Structure formats: C-alpha cells, structure tokens
N, C-alpha and C positions, 0 to 999 in steps of 0.2 A: 716343516719337513727338512730333514738333514741332507746335506749335499751328497754324502756317501751312501745314500739309501739304495738298497738293491731293487731290481725291477719288480720282484714279487711284492715289495712294499709299495712301489709306485702303483701297481695294478690294484692292490688293496685300497690305496688312497683314491684311485679313480672310482672304484666301486662304492666308496663312501662319499662320492660327489665332491672330492677335494680338487679344486682347480689348480692348486699348487702341484699336485701329482701330474696333471696334464702338462703344466709348464716345465716341470723337471723332465718328463718324457720327451717333450719337444726339444729342450736344451740338449738332451743326450743324443737324440737321433734325427733332429730336424734337418741337419746338413746332408745326411745320407739319403733321407727321403727326398729332399729337394733334388739332389744329384740324380737319383733314380727317375724322378719325374722329368727332369730335363732330358735325360737320355731317352725317355719314352716319347717326349713331345718334340724335342729339338728346338724349343722356344723358351727363352728366359721367363717371359711374362706368364705363359701358360704353366710353366713349371712352378712358379710362385703361387698361382691360383690353385693348382693341383695340390701342392703341399698344404696350403691353408685348408683345402677341402678334406684332405686326409685327416688332419688333426681335429677338424670339426666332426668328421665321422667317428673318430676315436672317442670323442666326448659323447656324441649321441649314442654310441653303442658300447659305452664303457663297461657294461656288465658282461660283454662278450669277449673282452680282450683275452688273448691266449698267450701263454709263455711257451717257448720252445727252448729246452735246455737252459732255462732261467732267463731267457731274453725275449722281450716283446718285439724285437726288430724283425724277425721273420713274419710275424703277424702284420706289422706295420707295412712291410713290403707287399704283402698280399692286399691290404687295403689300398695302397698306392697303385698297385697294378690295376685293380678294379676301377679306381678313380680315373686313371689315365685311359683305360679302355673306354669308359663312358665318355670322357672328354673327346677322344678320337671319333667315336660315333656321332657325338653332337657336332663336331667340326665338319664331318662329312655331310650331315643334314644341312648345316648352315651353308656350306659351299654350294650344294644343289639349289638351295633357295636363292642365294645370291647370283648364281649363274643365270637365273631367269630375269634378273634386273639388268637395265642398261648400265654399262661401266661408267663410273664417275671419272672426271679428268684426273690424270696422274699428277700428283704434286710430290716434290721431294720430301722425304721424312728426315728432318734434321736429327732426330734421335739416332738414326742409323750411322751417324758419324762416329759413334763410339766404336772404334776399330776392333778392339779386343772382343767385345760382345758380338759384333756382327761376324767377325772371323770365326769365333767358336761356334756360333749358331750355324754358319754355312758349313763348317766342317761336320757338325753333328747331322745336318741335313744330308750331306753326302754319305755319311755312314748309314743313316737310316734308309736312304735310297738303296744302298747296297744290300741291306737285309730285308727290304720291303717285300721280297718275294717269299720269304719264309712264312710258314704257317704261324698263326698267332701264338700257339702254345710253345713252339720252338723259340720264337722271339722272346717270350716272357722268361723262359728258362735261361736263355743266353744272357738276358739283361740281369737276372738275379745272380747267376753263378759267375759269369765272366766280368760283368761291370760292377755289380754290387759286392761281389766277393763272398757270397753265401756258400756254405757247404751244400752238397747234394741234399742232405737231410733237411737243412734249413729251407732250401728252395722248395722241397716237397711240402714242408709244413706251410710255407707262404702260399703255395698254389693249391694246397689240399689234394695232392696227388701222390701216388706211391713213389718211392725213391727210384725204382727202376724206370718209371716213366720219365723222371728228370734226366736220368743217364741217357736214355735212348733219344729223347728230344735234343739234348745237348750234342750228342754225337751226330745226329742228323743235321742240326743247324751248322755245326762246324764243317761238316762235309760239304754242305750246300754253299756256305760262304767261301770255302776253298775253290769250288767250281766257279763261283761268280768272280772271284779275284783272278783266277786263271783266264777267264773269258774276257775280262775288262781291264786287266792290268792292275797295278797296286792302287786301291781307292784312296790312299792317304796322301 
C-alpha cells in the first residue's frame, strides 16, 4: 500500500481484509484517537487500552467503516466515544464490586514518580471533574468539537445525530461550564 493513499483506498483495503490498511489508518489517526481517549478517561493506561480496543473494533467491523467528507476520522471518533463510554460503565461496576471488599494496605506506587504524567493526569482529572455534571451527550459533543477539533458536521457524523443537535448540546455545555467556573473560580 502506498504512503500517500487516500482514506477511501484505506477503507477499500480494510474491506478486502488487508491488515496494512489498518496499520496505515492507525499511523494516520492513532495519536488523535489516543488523545481523545485520554481526554475521556483522564488516565494514560486506560487511554492506551481504549485506543487499542478502538482499532480492534475497526478491524472487527471493517465492512462498516464510514467516510465523512473523505475522512474516516469522524467515524473513528464515534467508535472511540463508544469504547470510552463502555470503559466508564465497566469502571463504575468494578468500583462498586471493589467497594464491597476490605481495602488492602496502601503502598507507594513508584511509577507515579514520573512527574509529567502524574501532573497531566491530575490536571485532566480536574478538568473532567469540572465537566462531570454535564449530560453525557453534551460532554461527548464538547470533547469532539472543542478538544478534538471536529466541525459540527463531523461531530454529528461521529455521534450519528443531526448537526442542530450538536450545536445545541455544545451551546448548553459551554453555558454550563461558564456557570461552573464562575461558581468555583478558574479550574486551571
């Protein structure tokens, strides 16, 4: 497969069961999907797992890949949003199950000495806490438009909703975040 291959060619390659097409799609969009997953989870390791799951799902459902304006990226963001949503639900179930167990003794985690990762994860947790009161649909639109840089049309394609829904959810999310930051001071 050629380096300059268009995404329509990559999608055709996926549909022909060509693993090189998946590799090329990952090379092209893996970083963006990883960043989206990190913003959704607030955790580096979970974002890595989610990104791997996204591309596994792309391979499993390669006959369903959709292009929007010649790009598979909006569809990939939609898959990533669903993967992160499922991961969040699983995490909640796991927390409830663990809450029933006695707590183990706390031991320092030496991996957390990596200051940059811990600092960025803590900052992301603070941001996620600030938007935690938003409805899920509003959070998803905010993540896709404000963080991932999608257009309203691309976000609508990723979430399979009308463009007007994207606009109203984004407006509502921005207004609510403004209220939260006015109530709590600057979250950054």
